[in-house]
Each structure stands twice: as structure tokens, then as C-alpha cells.
C-alpha positions in Angstrom: -4.2 21.4 7.6 -2.9 19.5 4.5 -5.1 16.7 2.8 -3.0 13.7 3.8 -3.4 12.2 0.3 -0.5 14.8 -0.2 1.2 14.8 2.9 4.8 14.0 3.6 3.5 11.0 5.6 1.1 9.7 2.7 4.6 9.7 0.3 5.9 7.4 3.1 3.0 5.0 3.1 3.0 4.8 -0.6 6.5 3.9 -1.0 5.9 1.5 1.7 3.0 -0.5 -0.2 5.1 -0.5 -3.2 8.4 -1.6 -1.8 6.6 -4.2 0.4 5.0 -5.2 -3.2 8.4 -5.5 -4.9 10.1 -7.2 -1.8 7.9 -10.3 -2.1 8.6 -10.1 -6.0 4.5 -9.8 -7.2 3.9 -7.2 -10.2 0.9 -4.7 -10.1 -0.8 -7.2 -11.9 -0.4 -10.2 -9.4 -1.2 -8.3 -6.6 -4.6 -7.3 -8.8 -5.2 -10.6 -9.3 -5.1 -11.5 -5.5 -7.1 -9.0 -4.6 -9.6 -9.0 -7.2 -9.2 -5.5 -8.2 -7.9 -4.3 -12.0 -4.2 -3.6 -12.1 -4.7 0.0 -12.6 -6.0 -0.2 -9.1 -3.1 -0.8 -8.1 -1.4 1.9 -9.9 -3.6 4.4 -8.3 -3.2 3.4 -5.2 0.8 3.2 -5.4 0.6 6.8 -7.1 -1.7 8.4 -4.9 -4.5 8.7 -7.0 -7.0 6.4 -4.9 -6.9 5.9 -1.3 -6.8 2.8 0.7 -9.1 2.1 3.8 -8.0 0.2 6.5 -9.9 -2.7 5.4 -8.6 -3.0 2.1 -5.3 -2.3 3.5 -5.5 -5.1 5.7 -6.6 -7.3 2.5 -4.2 -5.7 0.3 -1.4 -6.9 2.9 -2.8 -10.4 3.0 -2.5 -10.8 -0.3 1.4 -9.7 -0.2 1.3 -12.1 2.7 2.7 -9.3 5.3 1.7 -9.0 8.6 -0.8 -5.8 9.1 0.7 -5.1 12.3 4.3 -5.7 11.2 3.7 -3.1 8.4 2.0 -0.5 10.6 4.9 -0.9 12.8 7.1 -0.3 10.0 5.3 2.4 9.0 5.4 4.3 12.4 9.1 3.7 12.1 9.4 5.3 8.8 7.0 8.2 9.6 8.8 11.8 10.2 
């Protein structure tokens, strides 16, 4: 089994994370400030170089003012 960090499903997750940030009109630096991280961290997550655990994902989405449940529902809809 391939590692999920390199899977098609993970690519869908990363695209949705980035698109969600862009749709709320935040730059990586703005999101980083809101979550108390460096802009480089946001960039690494969006490029798939660093993974988020579920607690980090929840905080990330709260910073974007996006419902965790809605995000996961959309992710489920998009996954192959």
C-alpha cells in the first residue's frame, strides 16, 4: 500500500485545503498569523511536505471560518 502522503486522495485533500484558503481570500501569510505558525509551514502543508493531524486541521479550518464537518463532507464528495 502506498503512503497516503503521496496518494491521489491526499492530493485531493491538499487541493481542497488550498482552494478553501483562496476562496476566503487569505494569503498563506494571513492564515499563518491566524494559526500562530510560519508562512513556510502553511506552504509546506499545501505542497504535501508536512502533514496535518486532525486537531491541526480543525484549528486550520477554524482560522478560515470554515466548518470542519462541511469541509470533511466536501472532501468525501471529491474523493475517488
